[in-house]
C-alpha positions in Angstrom: -8.7 -28.3 22.0 -11.5 -31.5 22.2 -14.5 -29.2 21.7 -12.5 -27.4 19.0 -11.8 -30.7 17.1 -15.7 -31.9 17.8 -16.7 -28.3 16.0 -14.5 -29.1 13.1 -15.3 -32.4 12.7 -19.2 -31.3 12.6 -18.6 -28.9 10.1 -16.6 -31.1 7.7 -19.5 -33.8 8.2 -22.2 -31.1 7.5 -20.3 -30.4 4.4 -20.4 -34.1 3.4 -24.3 -34.3 4.1 -25.0 -31.4 1.6 -27.8 -31.6 -0.4 -27.4 -30.8 -4.1 -31.0 -29.5 -4.3 -30.5 -26.8 -1.2 -26.6 -26.5 -0.9 -23.8 -25.9 -3.0 -22.1 -29.0 -3.9 -19.0 -27.3 -2.8 -17.2 -24.8 -0.2 -18.6 -21.3 -0.8 -14.8 -20.1 -0.7 -13.9 -22.7 -3.3 -16.9 -21.4 -5.9 -16.0 -17.7 -5.3 -12.1 -18.2 -6.0 -12.2 -21.3 -8.7 -10.9 -18.9 -11.4 -8.5 -16.8 -9.3 -8.8 -13.9 -7.2 -9.4 -11.0 -9.4 -12.5 -9.1 -8.2 -14.0 -9.2 -11.7 -14.0 -13.1 -11.6 -15.1 -13.3 -8.0 -18.0 -10.9 -8.6 -19.2 -13.0 -11.4 -18.9 -16.6 -9.2 -20.6 -14.8 -6.2 -23.8 -13.8 -8.4 -24.2 -17.0 -10.1 -24.3 -18.2 -6.3 -26.5 -15.6 -5.2 -28.9 -16.4 -8.4 -28.8 -20.3 -7.9 -30.7 -19.5 -4.5 -28.9 -22.8 -2.8 -27.7 -22.2 0.8 -24.7 -21.8 2.6 -23.8 -22.9 6.4 -23.4 -19.3 8.7 -20.0 -20.5 9.4 -19.2 -20.9 5.7 -20.7 -17.4 5.2 -18.3 -16.1 7.5 -15.2 -17.6 6.5 -15.9 -16.9 3.1 -16.4 -13.3 4.4 -13.3 -13.6 6.1 -11.2 -14.5 3.1 -12.3 -11.6 0.9 -11.9 -9.4 3.4 -8.1 -10.5 3.7 -8.2 -9.8 -0.2 -9.7 -6.6 0.2 -12.4 -7.5 -2.0 -15.0 -5.5 0.1 -17.5 -5.2 -2.6 -18.4 -8.6 -2.8 -18.1 -9.4 0.8 -20.4 -6.5 1.5 -23.0 -8.1 -1.3 -22.5 -11.3 0.2 -23.2 -10.2 3.6 -26.1 -8.0 2.8 -27.9 -11.1 0.5 -27.5 -13.8 3.0 -29.3 -11.5 6.0 -32.2 -10.6 3.6 -32.7 -14.5 3.2 -32.7 -15.0 7.2 -29.3 -15.8 8.1 -29.1 -13.9 12.0 -26.3 -11.6 12.3 -24.4 -11.6 15.8 -23.0 -8.1 17.0 -19.6 -9.2 15.9 -21.0 -9.8 12.7 -22.6 -5.9 12.5 -19.3 -4.9 13.5 -17.7 -6.7 10.3 -20.1 -5.4 8.1 -20.1 -1.7 9.5 -16.0 -2.1 8.7 -16.8 -3.4 5.3 -19.5 -0.8 4.2 -16.8 1.8 5.0 -14.3 0.1 3.0 -16.4 -0.2 0.0 -19.0 2.7 0.5 -17.3 5.3 2.4 -17.5 6.5 5.7 -21.0 8.2 5.5 -22.8 4.7 4.4 -20.9 3.3 7.6 -22.0 5.9 9.6 -25.8 5.5 8.3 -25.5 1.5 9.1 -24.3 2.1 12.7 -27.4 4.9 13.2 -29.9 2.1 11.5 -28.6 -1.0 14.1 -30.4 -1.5 17.3 -29.9 -0.1 20.4 -29.0 -3.8 21.4 -26.3 -3.8 18.8 -24.9 -0.3 19.6 -21.9 -2.1 22.2 -18.1 -1.7 22.6 -17.9 -4.2 19.2 -20.1 -1.8 16.7 -18.8 1.4 18.4 -15.2 0.3 18.0 -15.7 -1.1 14.5 -17.1 3.0 14.0 -14.1 4.4 15.9 -11.3 2.1 14.0 -12.8 3.4 10.6 -12.8 6.9 12.0 -9.1 6.3 12.8 -8.3 4.6 9.8 -9.0 7.6 7.5 -7.6 10.1 10.0 -10.9 11.6 11.2 -9.3 12.6 14.5 -12.1 15.0 15.4 -14.9 12.3 14.8 -12.6 9.6 16.5 -12.1 11.4 19.8 -15.8 12.2 20.0 -16.7 9.0 19.7 -14.2 7.7 21.8 -15.5 10.0 24.6 -19.1 8.9 24.1 -18.1 5.1 24.7 -16.3 6.2 27.7 -19.7 7.9 28.8 -21.7 4.8 28.1 -19.4 2.8 30.2 -18.6 0.8 27.4 -16.3 -2.1 28.0 -12.9 -0.5 26.7 -10.1 -3.2 25.8 -6.8 -2.0 24.0 -8.1 -2.3 20.5 -9.8 1.2 20.9 -6.8 2.7 22.2 -4.5 0.7 19.6 -7.2 2.3 16.7 -6.6 5.9 18.5 -2.9 5.6 18.8 -2.1 4.4 15.2 -4.1 7.7 13.7 -2.4 9.9 15.7 1.4 8.2 14.4 -0.1 8.0 11.2 -1.4 12.0 11.6 2.5 13.1 12.5 1.5 13.2 16.2 3.2 10.8 17.7 3.7 12.7 21.3 0.0 12.1 22.1 0.5 8.6 22.1 2.4 8.0 25.7 -0.8 9.5 27.2 -3.0 6.7 26.1 -0.5 4.4 27.4 -0.6 6.2 30.7 -4.5 6.2 30.3 -4.2 2.4 29.9 -2.0 1.7 32.9 -4.4 3.9 35.1 -7.6 2.1 33.8 -6.0 -1.5 34.3 -6.6 -2.4 30.7 -3.8 -4.6 29.5 -1.7 -3.6 26.6 -1.3 -6.4 23.8 1.5 -6.9 21.6 -0.1 -4.2 19.1 0.1 -1.9 22.1 3.9 -2.5 22.5 4.2 -2.2 18.9 2.9 1.5 18.4 4.0 2.2 21.4 7.4 1.5 20.1 7.0 3.1 17.1 5.9 6.6 18.3 9.0 6.5 20.5 11.0 5.9 17.4 9.2 8.7 15.4 10.2 11.3 18.2 13.9 10.0 18.0 13.6 8.4 21.8 15.6 5.1 21.2 16.2 4.6 24.6 12.7 5.0 25.3 12.0 2.3 22.8 14.4 -0.1 24.4 12.6 0.8 28.3 9.2 -0.5 26.7 10.9 -3.5 25.4 12.2 -4.3 29.0 9.0 -3.2 30.2 7.1 -5.9 27.9 9.7 -8.7 28.9 9.4 -7.4 33.2 5.5 -7.6 32.7 5.8 -11.1 31.5 1.8 -11.3 30.4 2.4 -10.4 26.9 5.4 -11.9 24.9 6.9 -9.9 22.0 5.8 -11.6 18.4 7.8 -11.4 14.9 6.4 -7.5 14.4 7.9 -6.3 17.8 11.5 -7.4 16.9 11.1 -6.5 13.3 10.2 -3.1 14.6 12.8 -3.0 17.0 15.5 -4.3 14.2 13.8 -1.5 11.5 14.2 1.3 14.2 17.9 0.4 15.2 18.6 0.7 11.4 17.0 3.6 10.7 18.9 5.4 13.5 22.3 3.8 12.1 22.6 1.5 14.8 23.8 -1.3 12.9 25.0 -3.6 15.5 21.7 -3.1 17.5 19.8 -3.9 14.5 21.7 -7.0 14.1 21.1 -8.0 17.7 17.4 -7.7 17.4 17.5 -9.8 14.0 19.4 -12.4 15.6 16.6 -12.7 18.7 13.7 -12.5 15.9 15.5 -15.6 14.0 15.3 -17.2 17.5 12.2 -17.1 17.9 11.6 -19.0 14.7 10.9 -17.2 11.3 7.5 -18.1 10.4 7.2 -20.5 7.4 6.1 -17.1 5.3 7.4 -16.0 2.7 7.4 -12.4 3.5 9.2 -13.1 6.6 12.1 -14.1 4.8 12.1 -11.4 2.5 11.6 -8.7 5.4 15.0 -10.6 7.0 16.7 -9.8 4.0 15.6 -6.4 3.5 16.6 -5.4 7.1 19.8 -7.1 6.8 20.3 -5.1 3.6 19.9 -2.1 5.6 22.4 -3.1 8.0 24.8 -3.7 5.2 25.3 -7.0 6.2 25.7 -8.8 2.8 27.1 -12.0 4.1 23.2 -12.6 6.2 21.5 -11.3 3.3 23.4 -14.2 1.1 22.6 -16.8 4.3 19.0 -15.5 4.8 18.6 -15.9 0.6 19.5 -19.5 0.8 17.7 -20.3 3.6 14.1 -19.0 1.6 15.3 -21.0 -1.5 15.6 -24.2 1.1 12.3 -23.4 2.5 10.1 -23.1 -0.8 10.4 -25.3 -3.7 9.7 -22.8 -5.9 11.0 -19.3 -5.4 8.7 -16.7 -6.2 9.3 -13.7 -8.5 8.9 -11.5 -5.5 11.3 -12.9 -3.9 13.9 -12.5 -6.5 12.5 -8.6 -6.8 13.4 -8.1 -3.2 16.6 -9.9 -3.2 17.8 -7.6 -6.5 16.6 -4.5 -5.0 18.5 -5.3 -1.7 22.0 -6.5 -3.9 21.4 -3.5 -6.2 21.4 -1.2 -2.9 24.2 -2.8 -1.6 26.5 -2.2 -4.8 26.7 -5.8 -5.3 26.1 -5.4 -8.7 27.9 -8.8 -10.3 25.5 -10.4 -7.1 22.6 -9.1 -8.6 23.2 -9.9 -12.3 24.1 -13.9 -11.2 20.6 -13.5 -9.3 18.5 -12.0 -12.1 20.4 -14.5 -15.0 19.1 -17.5 -12.5 15.6 -16.0 -12.4 15.4 -15.3 -16.1 16.6 -18.5 -17.0 14.0 -20.4 -14.9 11.0 -17.8 -14.6 7.4 -19.1 -15.4 6.3 -15.5 -15.8 8.2 -13.0 -16.7 7.9 -10.0 -14.3 9.2 -6.4 -15.8 9.9 -5.3 -12.4 12.8 -7.4 -11.7 14.5 -6.1 -15.0 13.8 -2.4 -14.3 15.6 -3.0 -11.0 18.7 -3.8 -12.9 18.1 -1.0 -15.6 17.9 1.4 -12.8 21.1 0.3 -11.7 22.6 0.2 -15.2 21.3 3.7 -15.8 22.4 5.4 -12.4 26.3 4.1 -13.1 26.1 5.1 -16.7 26.1 1.8 -18.3 23.9 3.1 -21.0 24.3 0.3 -23.3 23.8 -2.5 -20.4 20.5 -0.9 -20.0 19.5 -1.1 -23.5 20.5 -4.6 -24.1 18.4 -5.4 -20.9 15.6 -3.6 -22.3 16.2 -5.3 -25.8 15.8 -8.6 -23.9 12.9 -8.2 -22.1 11.2 -7.1 -25.4 12.8 -10.5 -27.1 10.6 -12.2 -24.5 7.5 -10.7 -25.7 7.2 -8.2 -22.7 6.8 -4.3 -23.4 8.6 -1.7 -21.0 6.1 -0.1 -18.6 5.9 3.2 -17.1 8.7 2.7 -14.7 10.9 1.6 -17.3 10.6 4.8 -19.3 10.7 6.7 -15.8 14.4 5.3 -15.0 15.3 6.2 -18.6 13.7 9.8 -18.2 15.5 10.5 -14.9 18.7 9.5 -17.0 18.2 11.6 -19.7 17.0 14.6 -17.4 20.5 14.2 -15.6 22.5 14.4 -18.8 20.3 17.6 -20.1 19.1 15.5 -23.1 15.6 17.3 -23.4 14.2 16.1 -26.3 14.8 12.1 -25.2 13.7 12.9 -21.9 10.4 14.2 -23.6 10.0 11.4 -25.4 10.4 9.5 -22.2 7.5 11.0 -20.8 5.0 10.2 -24.1 6.1 6.6 -23.8 5.4 6.2 -20.0 1.9 8.3 -20.7 1.4 5.7 -23.4 2.2 2.8 -21.3 -0.2 4.2 -18.4 0.0 2.7 -14.9 -0.1 -1.1 -13.8 -3.8 -0.8 -12.3 -5.1 1.1 -15.4 -4.8 4.6 -13.9 -3.1 7.5 -15.6 0.5 7.8 -15.2 1.8 11.6 -14.8 5.5 12.8 -14.3 6.3 14.4 -11.3 5.7 18.0 -10.3 9.5 18.5 -10.3 9.8 16.7 -13.4 7.3 19.4 -15.0 8.9 22.1 -13.3 12.3 21.0 -14.5 11.7 20.6 -18.2 9.4 23.8 -18.5 11.9 25.8 -17.0 14.4 24.4 -19.8 12.1 25.4 -22.5 11.6 29.1 -20.9 15.6 29.4 -20.6 15.7 28.5 -23.9 13.2 30.2 -25.5 11.9 27.2 -27.1 7.7 28.0 -27.3 7.2 25.0 -29.6 9.3 22.7 -27.4 6.8 23.7 -24.5 4.0 23.4 -26.4 4.9 20.0 -27.5 5.4 19.0 -24.2 2.2 20.4 -23.3 0.3 18.1 -25.6 1.9 15.1 -24.1 1.0 16.4 -20.4 -2.7 16.9 -21.4 -3.2 13.4 -22.4 -2.6 12.7 -18.4 -3.7 15.7 -16.4 -7.0 17.2 -16.6 -5.4 20.6 -15.4 -2.2 21.9 -16.2 -2.0 24.2 -13.3 -1.0 27.8 -12.6 2.9 27.3 -12.6 2.8 25.2 -15.8 0.4 28.1 -17.6 2.9 30.9 -16.0 5.9 29.2 -17.4 4.5 29.0 -20.6 3.8 32.6 -20.9 7.1 33.4 -20.1 8.3 31.5 -22.5 6.8 33.0 -25.3 7.6 36.3 -23.7 11.2 35.3 -23.6 11.0 34.2 -27.5 9.1 37.6 -27.8 6.1 35.5 -29.7 2.3 36.2 -29.4 -0.4 34.0 -29.1 -3.9 34.8 -30.3 -5.3 32.3 -28.2 -3.7 32.3 -24.8 -6.2 34.4 -22.9 -8.4 32.1 -23.9 -6.8 29.1 -22.7 -6.2 30.7 -19.5 -9.9 31.3 -18.8 -10.8 27.8 -20.2 -8.3 26.5 -17.6 -9.7 28.3 -14.9 -6.4 29.8 -13.6 -6.0 32.9 -11.7 -2.7 34.3 -12.5 -0.3 36.2 -10.4 -0.1 40.1 -11.3 3.2 39.1 -13.3 1.5 36.6 -15.0 -1.3 38.9 -16.0 1.1 41.6 -17.0 3.2 39.2 -19.3 -0.6 37.8 -20.8 -1.2 41.4 -21.7 1.9 41.4 -23.6 1.9 38.5 -26.1 -1.7 38.1 -26.4 -3.1 39.8 -29.4 -6.8 39.6 -28.4 
């Protein structure tokens, strides 16, 4: 404790001693994030720092890299790490392992492999091998991960719980939960102590195999062992597993145990509790945790309102959701269309079209445009009503709005299929062609199924197309035998 305090004191003292000629006048992370956490502004501030040729302490660079990783700003993190090394900042093996992970996330696994190969042999320890293994596991590269793990064993590298955790998580994500217990047994045989993460992934693997009694045995074993204490994730996992299995009483018991271990003063913890109590159907507990959240934080975030209103809608407490929405709407500093969308969706699902329209107009009066999700909700409504013209218009509006991240919005394949089936059944060539004009705005390739449906629509309507054969060729689509036959029938070429 004393040594830790002295280290922190020394760091603070060293910052106070900065020379404006040699060192930054402010902490490096503050310099990078002074204009917010958007990647563009962080990159700009990083470039400004690097061009200044001013120095930063090694511990400060490490702290900044940790913050950049936490915000998934991998590109700026790699640039900072590489530039500081070129300027003479020595990297420990631990630093090299972190850099390898950053390279994989920003430039891909091939670049990470090249970095690993280029390391001196003295740096190829359990840390850098483990970092590369983790990269393979995250990308679900099973064969490479297994081969590297065997190499680590051959080299007699120190194997703790981390490489096993990486492999077990990979198998779980790959839909192979049955492989996890064998790794647990191997850890036990090798006297490798499991950590909390090990128990958590073991529980999830057994739950994926619908072995609820097995999950309970894991919890009991962890308690008996005594070396590892279950954390927030352990009991939230347990509650989620019980809720998924429909064992709501057991889920609530796990949630109570979770709360007895002190809820972290963290927004996500309260939101998770609200979601889990919502999944058990316990409206009273949802409201209790909501009140606790509002007492714990002076300002209730948009994300908290979004979560709460969604849970209330799921529990069919529409009056409660409306009250919560009014409370948020009257006091919010930033209007979040996602929150309005939750209520719009609820209204449309219960056929309250006028209420949905009123809320959409209210959103516009606040100066906010409906987004692609808004139009998706209306699209689903019109499809269920069989109002195809309005549904196609919604596809057009959603396409124009685009995704929130700037990417293209595209309708789900099931939506495209349903609309094309309608045009085909109604022999509506004009409608089909109009829809495809919209679809081409967001899809580079229409695909075989869509084009064959278009050909069938022409055939059903008894219409010819002088350019259909050319269109099929340009799309580079191989038609089925039936499609080829119909193409011959409708083509005038």
